[in-house]
C-alpha positions as CSV (number, residue, x, y, z in Angstrom):
1,M,66.2,21.3,42.5
2,K,64.8,19.1,39.8
3,F,68.3,18.3,38.6
4,L,69.4,17.4,42.1
5,A,66.5,15.0,42.5
6,T,67.2,13.3,39.1
7,F,70.9,13.0,40.0
8,L,70.1,11.4,43.3
9,V,67.7,8.9,41.7
10,L,70.2,7.9,39.0
11,S,73.0,7.7,41.5
12,F,71.0,5.4,43.8
13,G,70.0,3.3,40.9
14,I,73.6,2.8,39.8
15,A,74.6,1.8,43.4
16,C,71.8,-0.7,43.6
17,A,72.8,-2.2,40.2
18,R,76.3,-2.6,41.4
19,A,75.2,-4.3,44.6
20,A,73.1,-6.8,42.5
21,L,76.1,-7.9,40.5
22,P,77.6,-11.3,41.5
23,E,80.9,-11.5,43.1
24,G,83.9,-11.2,40.8
25,T,83.8,-9.7,37.3
26,T,81.8,-11.0,34.4
27,S,80.9,-14.7,34.3
28,G,82.4,-17.1,31.7
29,H,80.0,-18.4,29.2
30,A,79.9,-20.6,26.1
31,K,77.4,-21.8,23.6
32,N,77.4,-25.1,21.6
33,V,80.1,-26.8,23.6
34,T,80.4,-30.4,24.7
35,I,81.9,-31.8,27.9
36,V,85.2,-33.6,26.9
37,N,86.2,-34.6,30.4
38,L,84.3,-35.0,33.7
39,E,86.2,-35.5,37.0
40,D,84.6,-36.3,40.4
41,G,86.3,-34.7,43.4
42,D,85.4,-34.4,47.1
43,G,82.0,-32.9,46.8
44,I,82.7,-31.3,43.4
45,V,82.6,-32.2,39.7
46,I,85.1,-30.6,37.3
47,L,83.9,-30.2,33.7
48,T,86.2,-29.5,30.8
49,F,84.6,-28.2,27.7
50,S,85.4,-28.5,24.0
51,E,86.0,-24.7,23.6
52,P,87.1,-22.0,26.0
53,L,84.6,-19.9,27.8
54,I,84.2,-16.2,26.8
55,D,84.9,-13.6,29.5
56,G,85.0,-14.9,33.1
57,P,86.6,-13.8,36.3
58,A,90.3,-13.1,36.5
59,C,90.7,-15.9,39.0
60,A,89.9,-18.4,36.3
61,A,92.2,-17.1,33.6
62,Q,94.4,-20.3,33.6
63,H,91.4,-22.6,33.1
64,K,89.3,-20.9,30.5
65,N,87.6,-24.2,29.3
66,V,86.7,-25.5,32.7
67,L,83.8,-25.0,35.2
68,V,83.4,-26.6,38.6
69,I,80.1,-27.9,40.0
70,G,80.3,-27.1,43.6
71,N,77.0,-28.2,45.0
72,G,77.8,-31.9,45.3
73,N,78.6,-35.0,43.2
74,H,75.0,-36.1,43.1
75,S,73.4,-32.7,42.6
76,P,70.9,-32.1,39.8
77,D,73.7,-30.1,38.0
78,A,76.1,-33.0,38.3
79,E,73.6,-35.6,37.1
80,R,72.7,-33.3,34.1
81,A,76.4,-32.9,33.3
82,R,77.0,-36.7,33.4
83,R,74.1,-37.3,31.1
84,A,75.2,-34.6,28.6
85,Y,78.7,-36.0,28.7
86,S,77.7,-39.6,28.1
87,L,75.4,-38.5,25.2
88,G,77.8,-35.9,23.7
89,Q,75.2,-33.3,23.9
90,A,75.8,-29.7,22.9
91,L,75.4,-27.3,25.8
92,E,75.2,-23.7,26.8
93,V,77.0,-22.9,30.1
94,W,77.5,-19.9,32.3
95,G,79.8,-19.5,35.3
96,G,78.9,-17.8,38.5
97,G,81.7,-15.2,38.3
98,N,83.7,-16.5,41.3
99,C,86.3,-19.2,42.1
100,K,85.4,-19.9,45.7
101,K,85.0,-23.7,45.5
102,V,88.3,-24.5,43.8
103,R,91.0,-21.9,43.4
104,G,91.6,-21.0,39.8
105,Y,88.4,-22.6,38.5
106,E,85.1,-20.7,38.0
107,T,82.0,-22.2,39.6
108,L,79.2,-23.3,37.3
109,A,75.9,-21.3,37.5
110,I,73.9,-22.6,34.6
111,L,74.2,-25.7,32.4
112,Q,71.5,-26.3,29.7
113,L,71.1,-28.0,26.3
114,A,72.0,-25.7,23.4
115,K,69.1,-24.2,21.6
């Protein structure tokens, strides 16, 4: 009986962990990269980085050094990216694990100055 209870608790925990994962597979990420190109689109900003991202969802396989800011051209993320681009600052970036905003491009989750 004790084994069954342990099995159920572990199984439930694994199911909850899977449900908490973001959509897609792993998110792309990179450390100590700079933005080499910044393009404004219709409500989006496309960032091209100096190095390719590690990992990332399969939907972004053709664009491994690009992330899309999907929350507006004048969002805090977009403004932070413009400043980092103009100053040539080194960044750490993470994608959100999905390509919903622009097909084939992973959407940005976190952009911060490199430590």
